N, C-alpha and C positions, 0 to 999 in steps of 0.2 A: 452674144450673151443677152439673155432676157433681162428686162428691168424688174427689180424687186419692188413690190408695193407694200407699204406698211398699213396695217389695219388700225383703225382708231376706235374699235368697239370697246365700250366700257365693260369691265368685268361684272359678271352677274352671278347671282346665287344659283346653285344647282337645284333644279326643280325635279326631285325624284320621288315625291310622295304620290302614291297611287290612289285610286278612288276608294278602295277599301281602307287605306290608312286614314284618309280624311273622314270617312264615315265613322270609324271607331273613335277617332280623336274628337270628333264633334259630339258623339254620344257620351263617351267617357269624360270629356272635358266639361260637360254639363252636370256631372255628378261630382261634387266637391267633397272635401274632407268633412265638412259640417254635417253631411247626411249621415255619416257613420258615427261621429263623435258628439256633435252638439244638438242633434234632433231631439234627444230626450230633454235637454234644457229648455228648448222652445215650448215643448208641451207642458213642462212643469211651470213655466212662467206665464204663459198665455192660455193654457188649456188646450185640449184637442181641437176645438173649433177655432180658437185664435191662431194656433199654429197652422192649421189648414188654410185659413184666410191669408196669413203672411206668405205661405208658400205659393199660393195662387197669385198674390199681388206681385211678388218678386219674379215669379215665373213669367207672367205677362210682360213685365218690364224687360226681362232678359230676351224674351221672344221678339219684341218690337226692336230692341237694340240690335240683335243679331241679324234679323231680316234686313234692316237698313244697312248694316255693315256688309252683309253678303252682297247686296246690290252694288255697293261701292266697289267691293273687291272684284266682282264680275265685270263691272264697267271699266275699272282702271286697275288691273293687276300690277302691283309694284313689288319690288324686292324688300322694301322697308315695311314698317309696321303701320297700323291704322293712323298713327300720328301724322303720316304724310297727307292724309285726306284733310285733316284740320289745317295743315300748313297751306295746302293748295286752295281750299275752298273758303277758309276764314282768313287767317293771317299766319305769318311765321311764328309769332309769339304764342299763338294758341296751340300750334303743333308742337312747339318746344315744351310748353307746359304739359301737354298730353303725354309726350314721351317720358318725361321725368316722373310724372305722377304714376304712369304705368310701371315704370321701373321700381318706384317705391312700393307700389301695391304688391309686386311679386317678391320684393325683398322681405316684406312682412309676411306674405303668404307662405313662402318657403319655410320661414322660421316656425310658423303655426303648424305646417305639415310635419316638420321634424318633431315638434312637441307632441303632436297627435300620434305619430309613429312610436315615439318613446312611451306614451301612455298605453297604447295597445300592446306593444311587445312586453311592457312591464307587467301586464296581467298574466302573460304566459310564462315569463321568466322573471319573477319578482326579485331574485337574488342578483341579477345583473344590473350594474349601474346604468342609469338612464342615459348619461352622456355618451356611452358606447353606442347605443342604438342610434342616437342623433348623428354621431360622427359617421357611422356605417351608412345610414341612408343618405347623408350629405354626399359621401363619396359615390354612391350609386347614381344620385342625381347628376353629379358632375360628369361621370363617365357616360351616361346616356346622352348628355348634351355635347360631349366631346367627340363621339363617334360620328360616322357619316350620316347624311340626311336619311338615307334608306334604312340604315340600322336604327336610327331614332324612330322612324316610322314603324318599323317592325316591333320595336319594344313597346311603343305606345299602343299599337294594335292589340298585342296580346295582354298587356296590363289592363287596357280598357275592357277587353273581352272578359277578363276575370272579374273586374268591377261590376260590369253589367250582369254577369251570371250571379254574383253575390247578391245584388239587389233583387233579382228575380227570385232567388231562393228565400230571401228575407220576406218578400211579399207572400210567397206560397205558405211559408211557415206561419206568418202572422195571420193570414186568413184561416189557416187550420186551427190556430189557437182560439180565434174569435168564435168559430162555429163549433169547436170542441171535438175535433177528430181524434186527438191523442187520448189514449186510454189513461185513466187515473188523473187527468188534468181537467179541472172544472172549466167549462167554456167562459171566456171573458165577456163575450157579447157586447152590449152597448154600455156596460157599467162605467167605463172611463168617461163617458159623455154625460153622466148624471151624478157623479160623485163630487162632493164639495162645491166649489164655485164653477165647475165645468158646465157647459163647454167653453165658456169665455171667461177664464180666470184673469182678473186684473183689468178687464175692460179694454177699451180702444187703445189706451196708452200702452198697455202690455203688448198688444198686437203690433203696434208700430215699433216698440222697443226691440222685439225679437226679430224684426226684419233685418237688422244688421247681422244677427246670427244666421238667419236663413240665407243671406247672401253668400256665406261660405259653402253652402250646399250647391251653388251654381258656379263653381270654379272650373280649366283647360284653356308649304311651297309645292305646288302641284305641277305635274307634267302638262296638264291642260287647264290653266287657271281660270279661263272664262266660263266653260260650262259646268265645272264641278262644284263650285261654291253654292249655286242655287239648288242643286240636287241634294247636297249635304244638309242644307237648311230645311 
């Protein structure tokens, strides 16, 4: 009789996300709820120039953050979150604080997304109570996180594709309205940059103030964890 050997390998997460999943998750994850819901508020408070400055400022900050995180993820792919890097390279207390702060961030963000979904659907269906839409989308979020990793990746891929296509359509329609392609509609041109206190309404304080709102516009396990993160970045 042959001797039986016991393996002591630690259980690991199933890495079933493909390159296309990571690509669309990275692109779609950089487009947050604030781009669709709160972008008008940033322009109203800081003017078009101030809003543009805030988007550039936060965009640069997110870019440097994600490139640094991507290098860490490619160098040390782990099954845990980025809090592991803080624990390994700083101290355990720092990693502990990162983990709980990140959990709190998403606890608040999910609530904000549910309210945003309620507001958007309420425009189309004004007679339906708002809490029904919040409950419905909360169930959808739960189910998407409950299914397999591959199923989650596919859902993220197609939802992100819809989001990106919507942004592209918005840009095309916006440019068409600015230059006056649509018949019967007066071209907007640069009028929004010269009306009232534009382009920098409220001054520097307003630009910094709307940076918190702009942050919501930048909200979102691989088979080959080392080469893929740099490509996605």
